[in-house]
DOMARNU-126923 format. One record per residue (C-alpha): x, y, z; residue in three letters. Coordinates in steps of 0.1 Angstrom, whole numbers, padded with zeros to 4 digits, always signed. Example, Ala and Ser with C-alpha at 12.3 -4.5 7.8 and 13.67 -1.06 7.14 Angstrom:
2
+0123-0045+0078ALA
+0137-0011+0071SER
This chain:
355
-0202-0077-0063UNK
-0219-0098-0036UNK
-0194-0114-0012UNK
-0164-0107-0035UNK
-0153-0076-0015UNK
-0118-0078-0029UNK
-0132-0078-0065UNK
-0114-0110-0074UNK
-0139-0117-0102UNK
-0139-0081-0113UNK
-0112-0054-0114UNK
-0099-0026-0092UNK
-0088+0000-0117UNK
-0118+0021-0107UNK
-0099+0031-0076UNK
-0071+0047-0096UNK
-0089+0075-0115UNK
-0059+0098-0116UNK
-0038+0072-0135UNK
-0067+0064-0158UNK
-0072+0101-0165UNK
-0035+0105-0174UNK
-0038+0075-0198UNK
-0069+0089-0214UNK
-0050+0122-0219UNK
-0023+0103-0238UNK
+0004+0104-0211UNK
+0030+0076-0208UNK
+0019+0063-0175UNK
+0038+0039-0152UNK
+0022+0007-0141UNK
+0000+0004-0110UNK
+0005-0033-0106UNK
+0033-0057-0114UNK
+0038-0095-0112UNK
+0074-0107-0105UNK
+0087-0143-0107UNK
+0115-0145-0082UNK
+0123-0181-0093UNK
+0116-0201-0124UNK
+0117-0235-0108UNK
+0088-0252-0090UNK
+0087-0279-0064UNK
+0055-0296-0078UNK
+0040-0303-0112UNK
+0004-0293-0114UNK
-0016-0310-0142UNK
-0032-0277-0151UNK
-0002-0254-0149UNK
-0006-0226-0174UNK
+0032-0219-0177UNK
+0045-0255-0179UNK
+0058-0247-0214UNK
+0084-0224-0197UNK
+0102-0256-0186UNK
+0105-0248-0149UNK
+0140-0233-0154UNK
+0162-0233-0124UNK
+0169-0196-0125UNK
+0165-0169-0098UNK
+0164-0131-0099UNK
+0196-0117-0085UNK
+0186-0101-0051UNK
+0208-0070-0053UNK
+0195-0060-0088UNK
+0159-0068-0079UNK
+0161-0047-0047UNK
+0175-0018-0067UNK
+0147-0020-0093UNK
+0120-0023-0066UNK
+0134+0010-0050UNK
+0132+0026-0085UNK
+0096+0013-0091UNK
+0085+0028-0058UNK
+0097+0062-0069UNK
+0080+0058-0102UNK
+0046+0052-0086UNK
+0042+0014-0087UNK
+0015+0005-0061UNK
+0017-0033-0058UNK
+0037-0064-0066UNK
+0024-0100-0067UNK
+0052-0125-0063UNK
+0043-0156-0083UNK
+0051-0161-0120UNK
+0064-0192-0137UNK
+0078-0208-0105UNK
+0073-0211-0068UNK
+0083-0177-0052UNK
+0094-0193-0019UNK
+0122-0212-0037UNK
+0140-0179-0038UNK
+0164-0179-0007UNK
+0159-0141-0001UNK
+0122-0139-0005UNK
+0116-0126+0030UNK
+0142-0098+0025UNK
+0127-0089-0009UNK
+0092-0086+0006UNK
+0104-0064+0035UNK
+0122-0042+0010UNK
+0091-0039-0011UNK
+0071-0026+0019UNK
+0099-0002+0028UNK
+0096+0014-0006UNK
+0059+0020-0004UNK
+0048-0009-0025UNK
+0021-0034-0014UNK
+0032-0070-0016UNK
+0012-0102-0022UNK
+0018-0139-0030UNK
+0003-0166-0050UNK
+0021-0197-0038UNK
+0015-0235-0035UNK
+0022-0229+0003UNK
+0044-0260+0008UNK
+0076-0239+0014UNK
+0058-0211+0033UNK
+0072-0224+0066UNK
+0067-0208+0101UNK
+0099-0187+0101UNK
+0091-0172+0067UNK
+0055-0166+0077UNK
+0066-0147+0108UNK
+0087-0124+0086UNK
+0064-0118+0057UNK
+0030-0115+0074UNK
+0036-0080+0088UNK
+0046-0066+0054UNK
+0022-0085+0031UNK
-0013-0075+0020UNK
-0025-0109+0010UNK
-0014-0145+0005UNK
-0034-0168-0019UNK
-0024-0205-0017UNK
-0031-0226-0048UNK
-0046-0257-0033UNK
-0066-0277-0059UNK
-0082-0305-0040UNK
-0099-0312-0007UNK
-0084-0346+0000UNK
-0048-0358+0002UNK
-0050-0383-0026UNK
-0067-0361-0052UNK
-0043-0332-0042UNK
-0013-0355-0049UNK
-0028-0364-0083UNK
-0037-0329-0094UNK
-0005-0313-0081UNK
+0019-0340-0092UNK
+0034-0344-0058UNK
+0032-0364-0025UNK
+0001-0365-0003UNK
+0022-0353+0026UNK
+0024-0319+0010UNK
-0013-0314+0015UNK
-0007-0317+0052UNK
+0022-0292+0050UNK
+0001-0267+0032UNK
-0026-0267+0059UNK
-0001-0268+0087UNK
+0016-0237+0073UNK
-0018-0219+0068UNK
-0029-0228+0103UNK
+0003-0212+0116UNK
-0002-0181+0095UNK
-0038-0177+0109UNK
-0024-0181+0145UNK
+0004-0155+0139UNK
-0020-0131+0123UNK
-0044-0133+0152UNK
-0018-0130+0179UNK
-0002-0100+0163UNK
-0033-0083+0149UNK
-0018-0083+0114UNK
-0040-0073+0085UNK
-0027-0098+0059UNK
-0056-0115+0041UNK
-0053-0153+0039UNK
-0071-0174+0013UNK
-0071-0205-0009UNK
-0077-0207-0046UNK
-0087-0237-0066UNK
-0090-0243-0104UNK
-0122-0262-0109UNK
-0115-0294-0129UNK
-0134-0327-0135UNK
-0106-0343-0115UNK
-0112-0323-0083UNK
-0148-0311-0084UNK
-0160-0338-0060UNK
-0136-0325-0033UNK
-0144-0288-0034UNK
-0169-0291-0005UNK
-0142-0308+0016UNK
-0117-0280+0007UNK
-0142-0252+0016UNK
-0149-0268+0050UNK
-0112-0272+0058UNK
-0104-0236+0048UNK
-0133-0223+0069UNK
-0124-0245+0099UNK
-0088-0232+0102UNK
-0099-0195+0099UNK
-0090-0184+0064UNK
-0107-0154+0049UNK
-0119-0168+0016UNK
-0120-0197-0008UNK
-0119-0189-0045UNK
-0131-0213-0072UNK
-0120-0203-0107UNK
-0121-0218-0142UNK
-0092-0235-0161UNK
-0072-0209-0180UNK
-0048-0226-0204UNK
-0021-0212-0227UNK
-0020-0225-0263UNK
+0014-0241-0256UNK
+0003-0261-0226UNK
+0009-0298-0224UNK
-0027-0304-0212UNK
-0063-0296-0221UNK
-0097-0301-0205UNK
-0131-0302-0222UNK
-0151-0285-0195UNK
-0186-0269-0195UNK
-0188-0248-0164UNK
-0226-0245-0167UNK
-0227-0281-0154UNK
-0212-0270-0121UNK
-0235-0241-0111UNK
-0251-0262-0084UNK
-0217-0266-0067UNK
-0218-0229-0059UNK
-0249-0234-0036UNK
-0232-0263-0019UNK
-0202-0242-0011UNK
-0222-0212+0000UNK
-0233-0232+0030UNK
-0198-0223+0045UNK
-0203-0186+0039UNK
-0204-0164+0070UNK
-0192-0130+0082UNK
-0156-0142+0085UNK
-0153-0165+0056UNK
-0162-0158+0019UNK
-0169-0182-0009UNK
-0159-0166-0042UNK
-0173-0188-0070UNK
-0162-0171-0102UNK
-0193-0176-0123UNK
-0185-0145-0143UNK
-0151-0159-0154UNK
-0167-0194-0159UNK
-0193-0180-0182UNK
-0166-0165-0204UNK
-0149-0198-0206UNK
-0182-0215-0218UNK
-0190-0188-0243UNK
-0156-0177-0255UNK
-0166-0141-0261UNK
-0150-0107-0255UNK
-0167-0073-0251UNK
-0138-0053-0265UNK
-0118-0052-0297UNK
-0084-0040-0285UNK
-0061-0047-0255UNK
-0059-0014-0237UNK
-0047-0026-0203UNK
-0010-0030-0210UNK
+0002+0004-0197UNK
-0013-0003-0163UNK
+0007-0035-0155UNK
+0038-0055-0164UNK
+0056-0087-0156UNK
+0092-0095-0148UNK
+0103-0132-0153UNK
+0129-0151-0134UNK
+0155-0141-0160UNK
+0149-0104-0155UNK
+0129-0098-0187UNK
+0102-0072-0185UNK
+0071-0083-0204UNK
+0041-0066-0217UNK
+0019-0096-0209UNK
+0023-0128-0190UNK
-0001-0146-0214UNK
+0024-0143-0243UNK
+0056-0157-0228UNK
+0062-0176-0260UNK
+0066-0144-0280UNK
+0098-0123-0275UNK
+0080-0094-0292UNK
+0063-0089-0259UNK
+0097-0083-0241UNK
+0104-0046-0234UNK
+0139-0051-0220UNK
+0158-0067-0192UNK
+0164-0053-0156UNK
+0200-0065-0157UNK
+0208-0043-0187UNK
+0187-0012-0181UNK
+0168+0007-0154UNK
+0131+0002-0154UNK
+0126+0038-0164UNK
+0148+0033-0195UNK
+0129+0001-0204UNK
+0094+0017-0199UNK
+0103+0048-0219UNK
+0123+0029-0245UNK
+0119+0027-0282UNK
+0111-0010-0281UNK
+0081-0006-0258UNK
+0069+0024-0278UNK
+0070+0003-0310UNK
+0053-0026-0293UNK
+0024-0005-0280UNK
+0019+0009-0316UNK
+0018-0027-0329UNK
-0007-0037-0302UNK
-0029-0007-0311UNK
-0028-0011-0349UNK
-0021-0048-0358UNK
-0024-0072-0328UNK
-0051-0099-0331UNK
-0069-0106-0298UNK
-0077-0141-0310UNK
-0042-0151-0300UNK
-0050-0142-0264UNK
-0064-0167-0240UNK
-0100-0163-0227UNK
-0101-0149-0191UNK
-0067-0132-0192UNK
-0059-0114-0160UNK
-0067-0080-0176UNK
-0100-0090-0191UNK
-0122-0070-0168UNK
-0098-0040-0170UNK
-0100-0042-0207UNK
-0138-0041-0206UNK
-0137-0010-0184UNK
-0111+0008-0205UNK
-0129-0001-0238UNK
-0162+0014-0224UNK
-0143+0046-0214UNK
-0128+0049-0249UNK
-0160+0039-0267UNK
-0189+0052-0246UNK
-0225+0044-0256UNK
-0251+0072-0261UNK
-0267+0092-0233UNK
-0237+0089-0209UNK
-0243+0124-0196UNK
-0277+0113-0181UNK
-0260+0099-0150UNK
C-alpha cells in the first residue's frame, strides 16, 4: 500500500467483513457506499469528462425528497455518500444543508468537486461534517488548466484560494476533514504535474493523486496513452513526499489501462454500492448511464427500500449474474479492485487453509 494510506488505488471492502459475510451467505444486503449527483449541470467543460455524453442537464435533486431518502438510507445501514456525479455538486443551492443532514443521520460525507464554487462560507459549513474533499485540478499552470478544463485561467486562482482557506479553517478548528487534489494524467498536462504537486504541498494539502484517463464509450473524446512512458514522473513527484503530504501515483490503475486485462469474470460488486443521478434515478452502475436497464427505480416515485428490494433490481442482478458481458464495461471502473477481491472469495485457489 505504501503511502496510499486511504487505499485510493486499492479498495476498502476488507473493513466491512460483516456485510461481505451476509452477501456470501446469500442475503440481500444494503449498500455500504453511494454516489449522489445533486446537480446535473457543470460550470466548466473538461476535455476528458467521462460523463459529457449526459449533456450537462440543468436539473437538481429536490432537497426535501433527498433529505427524506438520506434519513432512510442511514436507517438501512448506508455508511457513506460521495457527492459528485454528472455535474458539479456545489451548483446545488442547498448543498451545505444536505451535507449537514447526511452527518446527522450517521452517514459519512465526501466530495469530488472542481473547487471553483467551494467558497469560504460553504467551506466553513461543510468542513466540520465532511470526511474528505478531493478537488479535480488537472494542471499546474493557469493556461494549461484553462485549456484542459475548458474554462478561464482565473478559475485556477479561485480553486487554490478556496483550498488555502479550507486548510486554514481546518487548522484553526482542528477539523479532521482530509483535503486533496486529483489529476487525470494526459499528454496535455503531464509537463505541469510537478508544478501542481509543489503548489498542493505548499498550501498544506494532505495528498495529490495522479490517475489514468478512464473514458466511457460514448465520450466525445479519446486519448492514445501509454502510461508506461510516464513511470519516471512518479519519481519526480515523490520528491514532494513527506510526513504531511502524500503523492499517490496510481501505477496499479495505469498498468490496467495499458494492458486492458481483468482478473475476474463477473461483476460481483453491485450489491455494495449504488448511484443516484440528478433526476432521482437509482442506478446499479455509474459506468452504464447510457443503458436504462441499469436503473432500479426513482426516489421521487418509491422509497429506497422499495427500490432496493423491488422486482426490477432482482431481475437486473439475475441478468448480471447470468448474461452480462464485462467487455461492455470500461477498464478501471470504480469497483474494479472490489470485484477482484470478491471474485477471489467466491473462487478461492487451492491451499487456502494454510494461512
